N, C-alpha and C positions, 0 to 999 in steps of 0.2 A: 767338293770344293771345285770351283771353276778356275780355269786358267786365267792368268793375267791377260788383259785385253778383251775379255769376253764382253764387257760392257760396250766397248767400241764396235764390236761385231754386231751385237743386237741393235744398237742405235742405227747402224748402217742398214740392217734389214728393215727396220721400221721406216727409216727415211726413204728408202727406195721401194718400199712395199713388196719386199721379197719374203717368201715363206720358207722356213727351215724345218725339216723333219729330223728330229734328234732320235737316232736309233742307238740304244745303249743297253749294255748288259747290267746296268745299275738298276736301282729301285725307283720306280716312277714317282712316288710321293716325295722321296728325298730330292730327286732332280727338280720337281716342281718347287719345293721349298727353297732350294739353292737359287733358282732363277727368280723367285719372288724376293728373296733377300737381296740379290743383286739389283733388282729393280728399285727397291727401297733405298739401298745404299748409294746407288748411282743416279737416283732420281730419273728413272726411265719409265715413262707412262706407257701403258698398253703393251708391255713386253710380251704378254701371253698371246697377243694377236699375230706375232711373227714366227711362232713355232708350234709344232705338234710333237709330243713326246711318245715314242714307242719304246717302252721298257717293261720290265717285270713288275707286275702289280701284286699287292699283298692282300691277304685275307685276314680279317680281324674277328675275334669273338665278340659276344655281347658286352664284355667288360672293356673292350678296346685293346685287347692284347693280340699281338701278331701270332697267328696260329699256323699259317702256311703261305706259300706263294701260289698265285693262280697260274694255270697253264693257258697258253704256252709261255714258258719262261724265255726271255730274250738273252742270248749269249753271243759271243763273237762268232761262234760256229753257225748259228742259225739266224743271223740278222737278215739275210735275204728272205727267209721265210716269214719274217715279222713285218717286212715292208713290201706289201704287194698291192696291186690295183684292187683286188677283192676287199682288202681291209681298209684301204684308203683310196676310194674311187675318185677323189678330187685331184689326185696326182695325174697330171696330163701325160698322154703318151708322147713319145718322141721329143722329149725335152732335154735340155742340158742339165747336168748335175755336178755339184761339188761334193766330193766324199772326203771327209776328214776323219782320221782315226789314229789310234796309237798301237794298233795291232795290224799285221798284214791281213789277217782274216777280215778286218773291217772293210777292206776293199770290196768285198762281196755283198755289202748291204743293198746295193741297187741291182743285183743280178736278175731279180724277177720283174724288174721294170723295163719297159721298152725305152731306153735312154738313147738320145741322139749322140751326145758327147759327155764324157765324164772327165773331170779334172780331179786328181787325187792329191791330198796333202797329208803326209804322215808325220807324227811326232815320235821321234826316236829318242828314248831315254835309257836304253839298255835293259829295260825291264820287260820288254815285249816278247814277241814270238819269233824274232829273227835278228840277224846281224845288221850292222849299218849298211853293208853292201847289199844285202837282200832288200832292205828298205829302199835304197837308192834305185834298185832295179824295179821294184814293185810300184812305188809311188812316183808321181810326176814331180812332186816337191817334198823335201824332207826338212823338218825343223828339228835341230838337235837339242838335247836336254829337255827340260820342262819349259819349252819355249812359249812365247806369247801368242795369243789369238790375234794380236794386232797384225801379224803376218797374214793371217787368213783374211782379215778385213781389208788390208792393203791390196791383196790380190783381187778380191771381189771388186774393189774400187777401180782397179786397172781394167778389169774385164768390162765393167759397166761403162767406163769412159771410152772404150774402144781401143785402148792401148794394147795391141796384140804383138808387139815386138818380141821376137824369139831370142832367147839368150840362154847360155849355160854358164852360170856364175855362182860364186860363193861370196856371201856378204856376212861379215861379222856384225851381229846385232846388239851385242852387249859385252861387257867386260868378263862375263861368265863364259860359258861354253856354248851359248846359243848361236849356232851358225845356220845359215839359210842356204840350201842348195836348190837350184831351180833348173828345170829344163822345159820352160814354157814354150 
């Protein structure tokens, strides 16, 4: 299941011709299906042109039954090994990157890439691998609860527009508990 606001994020990527590498410990075919369903539900054409999925792939037998997972498997621990220039030579050297994750270990997804600048956004829902304070120290931006991807899209819009004002603020984004901490 994709977070609320994912459609806005993918529309923005398509509109601005930005490409996204989704590095996930999930199963690749399930992720492809979720994104295809999102495209149909939200009427987003060519959604597959704005992302590449790097995730665990399955192996099926002749009858179409799942028999195993192909190596290497992608987990939070080895995401950096999954996203490399050798595997994805189209990733340019010395570029800026946005890393979004719900585990602190997700921050390392781009470690094997020669990145110029990395902005990190973490979703803290209390089920990950650290405390809120650890997330605030590790990520540049932390969204609490099962927050919306609209925050990510809004930040990308600000970056594209050249709005680089720095602030340290907390903004309540809904009546629930989704709060947005930034130190841009």
